[in-house]
C-alpha positions as CSV (number, residue, x, y, z in Angstrom):
1,M,67.6,91.7,76.6
2,G,67.0,93.9,74.1
3,V,66.1,97.9,73.9
4,T,62.7,97.3,72.5
5,N,61.9,95.2,75.4
6,M,62.9,97.9,78.1
7,A,59.4,98.8,79.0
8,A,58.6,95.5,80.3
9,C,61.1,96.0,83.0
10,R,59.7,99.7,84.4
11,G,59.3,99.3,88.0
12,C,61.3,96.5,88.7
13,G,65.2,96.2,90.2
14,C,68.4,96.0,88.3
15,E,68.8,92.8,88.9
16,S,65.5,91.4,87.2
17,C,66.2,92.9,84.1
18,R,70.1,92.7,84.2
19,N,70.6,96.8,84.1
20,S,69.5,96.9,80.7
21,Y,66.8,99.1,81.8
22,C,68.8,101.0,84.3
23,A,71.3,101.7,81.3
24,S,68.5,103.2,79.0
25,K,67.2,105.8,81.4
26,V,70.4,107.6,81.5
27,S,70.8,110.5,78.7
28,L,74.5,109.7,78.9
29,F,74.2,106.3,77.0
30,Q,70.4,106.6,75.4
31,Q,72.8,107.3,71.8
32,L,73.9,104.0,72.2
33,D,72.9,100.8,69.8
34,E,71.7,97.9,71.7
35,A,74.8,96.4,71.6
36,G,76.5,99.1,73.3
37,L,73.6,99.2,75.9
38,E,74.3,95.7,76.7
39,K,77.8,96.2,77.3
40,I,77.3,98.5,79.6
41,S,74.6,96.5,81.5
42,S,76.9,93.5,82.0
43,L,79.2,96.1,83.8
44,I,76.8,97.7,85.9
45,V,76.2,96.3,89.9
46,S,73.2,97.3,92.5
47,R,73.2,99.2,95.3
48,K,70.2,100.2,97.4
49,I,70.0,102.6,100.2
50,K,67.3,103.3,102.9
51,R,65.8,107.1,103.2
52,G,67.8,109.2,105.2
53,E,70.9,107.2,104.6
54,T,74.1,109.2,103.5
55,I,75.9,107.7,100.6
56,F,79.1,110.1,100.4
57,R,80.2,112.8,102.4
58,E,82.4,116.0,101.8
59,G,86.1,114.6,101.5
60,D,85.5,111.4,100.1
61,L,86.7,109.5,96.9
62,L,84.1,109.3,94.5
63,S,85.4,106.7,92.1
64,S,81.9,105.4,90.6
65,L,79.3,106.4,88.4
66,Y,75.9,106.2,90.5
67,I,72.8,106.4,88.4
68,V,69.4,106.4,90.3
69,N,67.4,103.6,89.2
70,Q,64.4,104.3,91.8
71,G,63.6,106.9,94.4
72,S,65.6,110.2,94.5
73,V,68.3,111.9,96.4
74,K,69.5,115.1,97.4
75,A,72.8,116.5,97.3
76,Y,73.9,119.2,99.5
77,T,76.6,121.3,101.1
78,Y,76.7,123.7,104.3
79,N,77.1,127.1,104.5
80,R,79.1,129.4,107.1
81,D,75.9,129.3,109.3
82,G,76.0,125.7,109.3
83,K,72.3,125.8,107.5
84,E,72.2,122.6,104.9
85,Q,72.4,124.1,101.2
86,I,71.1,121.6,98.8
87,L,72.4,121.9,95.2
88,Y,70.5,119.4,93.5
89,I,67.7,117.0,93.6
90,L,68.0,113.9,91.6
91,A,65.4,111.4,90.5
92,E,65.0,108.3,88.6
93,G,67.8,108.7,85.8
94,D,69.8,111.1,87.1
95,F,73.3,110.2,87.7
96,F,76.4,111.7,89.6
97,G,80.3,111.1,90.0
98,E,80.7,111.3,86.0
99,L,83.5,113.9,86.7
100,S,85.3,112.2,89.7
101,L,85.9,109.3,86.8
102,L,87.7,111.6,84.3
103,K,89.8,113.1,87.4
104,E,89.8,111.4,91.0
105,E,89.2,114.0,93.7
106,A,87.4,114.5,96.6
107,V,84.0,115.7,96.7
108,E,82.8,119.0,98.4
109,Y,79.2,117.8,99.0
110,R,77.0,114.9,100.4
111,V,74.4,112.5,99.0
112,T,71.5,111.7,101.2
113,A,68.6,109.7,99.8
114,L,65.5,111.5,100.3
115,E,63.6,108.0,100.2
116,D,64.4,104.4,99.6
117,T,66.7,104.4,96.6
118,A,68.2,101.7,94.1
119,F,71.3,103.0,92.2
120,C,73.1,101.1,89.4
121,V,77.2,101.7,90.1
122,L,79.8,101.9,87.2
123,A,83.0,101.6,88.7
124,Q,85.7,103.7,87.3
125,E,87.7,101.7,85.3
126,D,84.7,100.4,83.3
127,F,83.2,103.9,83.1
128,R,86.9,105.0,81.2
129,R,86.5,102.1,79.0
130,V,83.2,103.1,78.1
131,L,84.5,106.8,77.2
132,E,87.4,105.1,74.9
133,D,84.9,103.0,73.1
134,S,81.7,105.5,72.8
135,P,82.6,109.2,71.7
136,Q,79.3,110.2,71.8
137,V,79.3,109.1,75.5
138,R,82.3,111.2,75.8
139,D,80.4,114.3,74.7
140,Q,77.1,113.3,76.5
141,V,79.9,114.0,79.7
142,L,81.1,117.0,78.4
143,A,77.6,118.4,77.9
144,H,76.0,116.9,81.2
145,A,79.0,118.8,82.9
146,F,77.8,122.0,80.8
147,D,74.2,121.8,82.3
148,R,75.2,121.1,85.7
149,I,77.3,124.5,86.1
150,K,74.5,126.1,84.3
151,S,72.1,124.8,87.0
152,L,74.3,126.0,89.5
153,E,74.7,129.7,88.0
154,K,70.9,129.6,88.2
155,L,70.9,128.7,91.8
156,V,73.4,131.3,92.6
157,Q,70.9,133.9,90.9
158,V,68.1,132.6,92.6
159,L,69.5,132.4,96.1
160,T,70.8,136.1,95.9
161,S,67.3,137.1,94.8
162,K,65.5,138.8,97.4
163,D,62.1,138.2,95.6
164,V,60.4,134.7,97.4
165,D,58.0,134.1,94.9
166,L,60.6,134.0,92.5
167,R,62.8,131.7,94.5
168,M,59.2,129.2,94.6
169,A,58.5,129.4,91.3
170,V,62.3,128.2,90.3
171,L,62.2,125.5,93.2
172,L,58.4,124.2,92.0
173,T,58.9,124.3,87.9
174,N,61.9,122.4,88.8
175,L,60.5,119.9,90.6
176,A,57.7,120.0,87.8
177,E,59.6,118.7,85.2
178,G,61.5,116.1,87.6
179,F,58.8,114.7,89.4
180,G,55.4,116.2,87.9
181,V,53.1,113.8,86.4
182,K,49.8,115.3,84.2
183,E,46.3,115.0,85.6
184,L,43.1,116.9,85.2
185,E,43.4,119.7,87.5
186,G,47.0,120.2,86.2
187,T,50.9,119.0,87.2
188,A,51.0,116.7,90.2
189,I,54.1,116.7,92.2
190,N,54.7,113.9,95.0
191,M,57.2,116.1,96.6
192,P,60.8,114.4,97.2
193,L,61.5,117.3,99.6
194,S,60.0,118.1,102.8
195,R,59.2,121.9,104.0
196,E,62.6,122.2,105.7
197,D,64.3,120.6,102.5
198,M,62.2,123.2,100.5
199,A,63.8,125.8,102.8
200,A,67.2,124.7,102.4
201,Y,67.3,124.3,98.5
202,L,65.9,128.2,98.7
203,G,68.0,129.8,101.7
204,L,64.5,130.7,103.4
205,T,62.9,129.1,106.7
206,R,60.3,126.9,107.0
207,E,57.7,129.2,108.1
208,T,58.1,131.0,104.6
209,V,58.0,128.6,102.8
210,S,54.2,127.4,104.3
211,R,53.3,130.5,103.9
212,R,54.3,131.3,100.1
213,L,52.6,128.0,99.6
214,S,49.6,128.6,100.7
215,A,49.5,132.1,99.3
216,L,50.2,130.5,96.1
217,Q,47.2,128.2,96.6
218,A,45.0,131.4,97.7
219,E,46.2,132.9,94.3
220,G,44.7,129.6,92.6
221,I,48.1,128.7,91.2
222,L,48.6,125.6,93.6
223,L,46.7,123.0,95.4
224,L,47.7,121.6,98.6
225,E,47.0,118.2,99.2
226,G,48.8,117.1,102.4
227,G,52.2,117.7,103.3
228,R,53.7,116.1,100.1
229,R,51.6,116.1,97.5
230,V,50.9,119.9,95.2
231,I,49.1,120.2,92.0
232,I,50.3,123.4,89.9
233,R,47.2,124.3,88.5
234,D,48.4,127.4,86.3
235,M,51.9,126.8,84.9
236,N,51.8,129.8,83.0
237,R,51.4,132.0,86.0
238,L,53.7,130.3,88.4
239,K,56.2,130.7,85.4
240,E,55.2,134.5,85.3
241,L,56.5,135.1,88.8
242,M,60.0,134.4,87.4
243,E,60.2,137.1,84.7
């Protein structure tokens, strides 16, 4: 299947489109031509896990590149108090495990599915061959590593801030970028995170998260629809809370 036919596979499983669409989603591979995508697609295998299932734990050796084809996962660890601290939320087209392929070592976090999730998996040996054959992919790995470091630095800044609205605004804008859909009323997010997960990400209590969401709704910035749907009605005002 060629790159021009990828759209026909939207929403299907990896097996249905020989993994071509899965490979084309990932920023690492977007600079490759049709032949390069086809080569990678031939190396990819599929894996599915259920909501709440953990795919890796601290101490496991990560020896494959994992691409999220459908669904979403959270990467997290535990702080000294034994409370969960979310590091990343990964959605369709995101990936993890790329650095462990360059240097095999035990992971220091867990990855758990927030919903039923399908992965495309590229084994270590195959991925290393891709890096040798495709300098542009190698450059993208380095760029992605830099972006992830910057993301962690930003998370540290957010967690050390005492400004709860700042923390909420950072999380909501990040979720809007990853999960948001433009609608008439604003940017709608079908939340991958529960209130407990949001609290774990922000280092707050569930009650504080619920109160601040309600306050943002009262101010006209958000519209809450049930427990898992949020519409950002005024993105500019939300971003002002981050300044």
